[in-house]
Every structure is written in structure tokens, then in C-alpha cells.
N, C-alpha and C positions, 0 to 999 in steps of 0.2 A: 325298277322303272315302272311307271304306270302303263296300263293298257291303252290301246288306241282310243277306246271309248272313254276311258277316264281322262285321257289327254283332251278329248273334246269337252268333257264336262268341266274341267278345271283350267287347263292350260289356255285353250282358246278363249275361255270365258273370263279369265282373270289376267293372265300375263303370258307373253311369248317367251318361254324359257328354254333352257337346254334340253328339257324333256322332249319337246317337239323336235329340236335340232337333231338330237341323237336318234330319234325314231324315224326321222324323215330324210336323213342325209343321203341314203342310197338312192332315193327317188327325187331329190331336190331338183335335178336338172333334166329329169325324164320328161318327155313330151308324149304322153299317152294319147291314144285315139279311141275314144268311146265308140260303141257300135250300136246302131239302131237295130231293133228286133223286128221291124216291118219294112218292106220295100217302099211304102208310101210315106215314110217318115225320113226326112233328110237332115243332115247335120253338117255343120262346118265349124272350124275353129275361127273365132273372131280375133283373139289375141291371147298372149300370156301375160300375167301380172306379177310374176315372181319378183319379190324384193325382200329386204330385211324384215319388214313387218308384213304379216300375212294378210291376205284379202279375206274379209269376213261377211260383207253384205253387198247386195246388188239391188238397185231400185231404179224405177223410171219416174220422170217428171210427167204426171198425167196431162199437163197442158200441151206438151209437144213430143212426148215419147223419147226425150233425151235420156240416155242410160248412164247411170253413175255407179261406181263401186267404191266401197269404203275399206280402208286399211285399219288394222287394229290400233295403230298409233294416231288415228284421227284424220289421216289424209283422205280427201275425197277427190276422185278422178272422174272426169266426164269422158265417155267413150264416143268416138266418131266411128259409127258402124261402116261407113263408106270407105274410110281409109284404114280401118283396123288399128287405129292409134288412140291413145288416151292422154289426157292433159290434167295435171294437177290444178284444181280450182280452189280448194279450201284445205286448211290444215289447222293444227293446234293453235297457231298464231291468231286464227280467226275466231274459233269457238272455244278455246281454252281446255279442251278435253284431250287427254293423251292415251286413254285406254277405253276405246269405244267398242261396243258390242252390238248396237242396234242402229238402224237407219230406216226412215220412211219419209216419203214425200207426199204432201197433201195436194188436194185439187187446185189450190192456189199457188203451188210451187214451193211452199215453205218446207224446209228440210228439218226433220227432227232426229236428233242424235241421242243415244243413251250411252252413258259411260259410268265407270266405277273408279273410285279413287280410294286408296288406303290412307286412313288417318294415322294409324299406328300399325304395328305388325299384326294386331288382332282386331282392329276396328276398321270398317269400311263404310262408305256411303255412296249413293248413286246420285248422278246429276243428269237431268234431261234438258237439252238446249234446243232452241228453235232459231232457225235462220230464215229471215223474211227478206224477200227482194225489196230493196228500197230505192232503186234507180233504174232508168231505162237501160243502163249498161250492164245490169244484172248483178250489181253489188248487193251484198246481204248485210243486214243488221242482225247480229247474234245476241240472244238473251237467254237467261235461265228461265225455263218454264216451271221446273220443279226440282227440288233437292231434298234428299232424305236426311234424317238424323243419322249420326253414326250408329252402327249396330255390329254385334259381334260376329266375326268370322269363326269358322271351326278350324281353319288352317289345315284342311284336308282337301282331298280331290273333289269334295262336294260343295264347295263354296261357289254356287252358280251365279250369284249376283243378279243385277238387272240386265236384261238383254233385249228380247224380242219387242218390237214396237210396230203398230199398224195404225193408220188413220181411218176413221169411220167414213163411210161413203158420203155422208153429208158434211164432212170436214169440221164437225163440231167437237169431236173428241179424239184423243189418242188412247190406245190400249197398250199397256206396258207390262211385260212379264217380270216378276221377281221370283227367281228359283229358290230352291231349298238350300240350307246349309248342312244338311245331313244326307246320308244315302237313303234311309228308310225311316227316319224319325227317331233314331237312337240318340243318346246323350253324346254331345260333342262339346267338351269343356275347354278346348284349346289349351291342353296341358294344365288344367286347373284354374285358368283365368276366369272362366264362366261356369261355375259349378252347376251341375244338373241341367244345363241348357240344351234344349233340343231345337225346335224352330222358334222364331221370335215374331214380333208383330209385323215386321216388314218383309218377311219371307213367305214363300208358297202362296202368292196371290197374283191375280191379274188386276192391275189398277186402271181405272178410267179417269182421265184428266181432261179438262177443257182445253182446247187448242188456243184459246185466248188468255190462258192463265199466265201469271207472271209471279215468279219467285214463290210458288206454292211450296209450303213446308210439309213434309211427310214425316210425322213422328214415328218412333218405334213402339207404337201402341195400337193394337188392332181395333179396339173399341173406338178410339178417337178417330182413326182412319175411316171406320164405318160411319160414324156419326157425321162426318164431313162429306160422305157420299163418294169417297175415292176408291173403295174396294168393290170391284166388279164381280169377281169370283174368287173362291178359296179352294184349298186342297189340291193345288197345282205343284207338282214336283219340279218340273222345269220345261215350260212350254216355250221353247227357243224360237218358235216361229208360229205366227198366226196369219190368217187371211180371211177376207170376206168373200162369200159366195155371191152369185148374181142376185139371189133373193134377199141379200142383206144379212144372212146368218153368219156368225163369226165362228171359225173353227181353229183349233190349235193342236199342233203335234207335240207330243209329250215324251221326253226322254226318261226311261225307267231306271231302276236301281241295279246293283250288281247281282242280285238274285235273279234267276232265270224266269222273270215274269214278263208278260207281253208289254209292248210299248204302245201308247195310246194315241188315237185321234179323238178329240172331243168337240162336241157342239157346245160352245161356250155361251152361257146365258147368265144374265144378271142375278146375283143372289144365290147361285148354285155353289155347292161344295162337291169337288171332284174326287174326294176320297183320301188323298194323301194326308197322313201316312197309314191310315187304317185299311184302305182298299187301293190296290195298285194293279193295273192291268186286268181288271175284272175279278180279282181274287183278294182274299184277306191277307194282310200282312201277319204272318204267324207270331211275330215277336210281341204282339199285343196280348197274347193269351198266356195265362200262368202256366209255368212248367214247360215252356218251349224248349226243345232240345235240338240245337242246330246240327248235332252229329247224325241225326236221322232225317234231316231235311234234304230231300233228293234234288231240290232246286238250287242248292249251294255248290258252286264250282270253286274249288280251293285256289284256282289261279287268279281270282278276282280280289282286288285290294280290300274291299270291305269284309270279305270272308277271311282272308289271311290275317287281317288286323283284329279279328274277333269282334267286329261290330254287330254280328248276328249272335245274340246271346239270350239266355233266360233273363227277362227284364221285368221284374215284378212291379216296377214303378212306371211302366209304360202308360201314358195317359189313356183314359177310357174314351171310347168313341162317343162323340157328342150325340145327343138325341135328336138328330136331324136326318133327313133323307139324303143319301149320297148319290150323285149322278154317275152313271156307268159310262164307260167308253163306247164308241161306235163299234159294233161287231163287223168283222171282216170275213166275208164268205169266200175269199180266195179269187182265183186259184193261186195267187202268189203272195209272198210275204206273210205266210200264216203257219209257219212251223212252231211247235211248242214242245217243251219237255214235260212229260206226264209226271205230276207230283206223286203218283202212286208207285210207278215202276222205274222212273228216271229215264225212260226212253224218249227219244225225239220222234215226234209224229207230225203228220200234216193234217191240219184241221179240216180243210175242204175235202181231202181224200176220205176222211171219216164221216163226211156229211154234217159237219158242225162248223160253227164260227169261232173266231178268236177275237179277243178284246185288246188290241186291234192288230198289232203287227208282231212279227218274230222278235223275241227278246234280243236286246243289244244292237238293234238296227240303228238307233239314234235317228229317228225321222225328223226332217227339217226341210226348208226350202219349199213351203207349201204355196201354191198359186191356184187361182181359178180363172176359167175363161169367162170373165165378167162381161166382156164385150160381145159375147155370143158370135165370135169370129170363126169358130171351128166347124168342121163338118158335123152332121147329125150324130155320128158315133161319139164324138167328144164334146159336143156343144154344151157349154155351161158347167163342164166337169172340173174336177180337181186333179192336180198333179203334185207329186211329192218325191223328194229326194231322200236317200238314206246314206248317212255318213260312213258307217263302219264297214270295212271289208269283211265279208263273211266266208264261210266254208260251205260250198254248194253240195258237198258229198258227205260231210261228217259233222262232228261237234267239237273238234279241237280248236284251241285258240280262244281269243276274247270276242270274236265277232259272232254274228248270228249263226245258228246251227242249221245245216242243210238248207242254206239260203245264201246266195252269192252277194246280195246287197250292193252297195255303191252304185245305185241305179236310179232311174226315173220311173215312178209308178203312175199309171193312169188310175184314178179313183172314180168309180161310178157310184155316186151317192144317191140313195133313195130314202125319202122321208117315211118314217113309220108313225103314222098318226101325228100326235103332237108331243110324243115322248122322246123320240130320238131319230137317228138315221141308221141305215145299214149301208155297207159298201161292198163292192168287189174291187180287188186290186190286181192289176196286171202290169208286168214289166214291159216297158217299151224302148228303153235305152239302157245299156249296161256298160260296165267297166270305166266309170269315172274314177278319179283319184280324190277321195274324201270330198265329195261335193258338199258345199255348205249353204248355198242360197240360190234362189231362182227368181226370175221376173218374167212376166208374160206381156208381149206386145203383139196385138192382133193374133195371128196364128203361129207366132214364133215364141218359144220359151228360151230364155237365156240362163244357162247354168254356170255358176261360179264355183271353181274348185279351190280347196284349201291345200290339197296335196299336190305332189309333182311340181309342175311349173305354174300352178295356179291359173289354169286356163279359163277362158270364157268361151262357152260353146253355144252355138245357135242351133236349136232344134226346130225344124219346120214341120208342122203338123198339117194334115189335110184341112183345107179351108172350106168355109161355107160357100156353096155354089149359088 
């Protein structure tokens, strides 16, 4: 059975399978109560969304702050916060997508959905649709904004597909993540169907597409995609969630590999390369170097899928790093979410306790659900800041299991970001809510953050933060 983190990487991102059912049966009907870690932060349960298809995204309509959540099967529900009830408003019958992984709503109320569909057992493609309101009754006209060519899956836990989507503040573009098909850039031939294939033209990118686009075709050719201006950033392993800060800068939370390497938060900028597969979590991927010996690699935990399957190996044909500057992750100065395994002695340590930073978060946290206080609605302590969820349940006292080590995770972090010249940001991360069950997405309305869970009974939780006076 795949680990919890691998379930996130593949099961939720591709199909709702028995892997999830088996791993989550014990808690399927559990109704947990997360806990705030400060008395001035309040919390209430809005509702539970448990159904045959899991809840994967939550988003607001900026025009009226109506809240919506998305099921993986394409169903979209509108939430009535006053009555704590939800109503099915759109489904596959409307937009024709049955495996949806991303949802965003523009300033004009248009809904953007990102889905993936298998063409064969080993070929997939992505479809991005747009639902535009075309009547006073709120009916929508759905059309294809963009569609990719078919491209090869690896048929492993690392077929991330297209997922995260965000609309630019000016409503001119959408930004869409296409994750990797490998764990760390290794060959994944799908049992010989695609010999010597690692990443391909359509993977490991952030795409920028015009919101007024119609039937845009995205070929599986990186140079062609660049020539048409669709590639915004490269070297992305899997930026499942992105968000704009109040100053218009775009940030993305990055899920790392099975090796014990930090997971990233990046300031995403046009034309930048964020390192994958040569640099991950602020460190070199050792498989790129001749003579790599995985048996001496202290960051390989044998319980992880990629390690057990021998995907970490001496790899003389690993492609050379391109002669370009790679952009590093944002350093985290703690005090939380900054545990790391020392590659020299294999011990787990706390970066901020040692007076150093980490690039960016504890390995295997699977950061997602990124939001910013763009309305400047919060008190001075939080105003304009970021907030981030972490999917994987951790081990707060040790390093056993698949979750982050000496880090409880499954929480909401407050991110205090500070710009460092024109080069990057730095941040401090502090836990403010704990004990969610696999939280997967978040939305912010005024001084309230709404957290959507994938685990347990798939709750929606309202977190009330101190408001601006």
C-alpha cells in the first residue's frame, strides 16, 4: 500500500481508488475537532461534505463571497454559511469533466476547472474549462479554454497531472500547475512503453493562459509551448496550490520527493527555473552525479515507495543541469515546520534551534491550501500575511512513519513573509491551528479562513482571526 503522502501525490491527483478507501476506512465517519493554538483565534464547524467522491477544492466568488467546494468527480456545491447547508449547482453534465483537481473563480465570477482524462492506460491529457455566467438567473455557459496533447504517464505514484489553478488579480490570465511524472527525474518507462523517458514537454511547468482563450491547444513540446508564451515557469515538481499576495506577487507550495528533502514555498516569477530535478528543497539531487551510491545516502528511508522500488540508483545517463540560474526556495526561519534530516549523520534536527533556516518546510509535509490576506482585513499582526495547510500527519516526537519527522503537521501555519531586496523572500512559520484530518484546501473571506478536509468526514472549518480595528 502507498503511504499517506503518496496517496496525496497520486490517488487524489488522479483517481479515487481503493488505496484511499483502505487507508481511510477507520476514520471515514470520524468527526474530529481541530484546535486553535491561541485564545484570540476562534473556530467552528460549518458542515461535513463526506460522499463517495472526495472534496478537493474550496473557492469563493469574489463578487459576492459565495463559497463553493469541488468534488473530484466534478460536482460543484455552493455553501450557505448561514444555514450550514450546501447545494449541488454544477456537475459533469454541465462541464463534461469527471476527474477534476483544480478550481478557481475570477473577478467576473467565471469558474475555471482543471481536469485530467486517460486516453489509454498509459496516455493522459488535461482539459481546462471555463464557466461564464450568461443569464440573470446565474446559468453558465461552459467551454474549453485549453486542452493538451496526449502525453505519457509513468503509471507510478508520481503521475501528478494538471491540478492547481489561480486567476491573476487583473483577471487577464490563469496560472495552471502541471506536476512531474517522476519522483526525482528518474527514468519511468511505464514498463517499457516509453523507453528512457523522464519528464516531457508538458510536465513540471506553470502555464500562463489568457482567460479569454478558446480551445487553446498545448502540444507536448516545450520549445513550442515557450514560443507561444504559455510557459510561465519551469522546474516545478508539483505546485499543487498557488496564491497571489497583496502586492501581486505569485507564490506556490511545492510537494517534494520520497527522499528526505525539504518541501518548498517559492516566489513564482516569469521565465524562472525552480530547479527540479537538479535542485530540490535547496539541495542537489545526488542522482545527477556519477557514481551515486544510494546505500550510503542517509536521506533515503526504505519505507518510501521510490526507495523500495529502487528508483534511487546510480544513473550515468541522468541529464546534465542546464547552463541557467536556478531559483532557490524561500528560507524558513521557524520556529515551526523546520525539522530536517542531516545528510551527514542522518539525525533529525530543528533548523531554527540551530540558528539556521530551512528551504522551506519539513520533508513530507505536503504543503497546500495557500491563502493571503489580500483584503488587509486582519489585525496588524497578521495583516497581508500568508497562511498554509499541511496534508500529511506527522510524528511530533520522532521520525517513524511516512509523515514529517518531529513535526505534527496537519495544521494551519501563519507565514510572515519579508522581502529580501529583489532576489527573494524569507519567512517565519508558526502553527496557529492543529489536528485537522488531511486538510487539502483553504479560502479566505475577510478575517475568516475556511479549511476543507479530505480526511475523516471531510469537514469545512471556519477559522476566525483577529480583525483590523
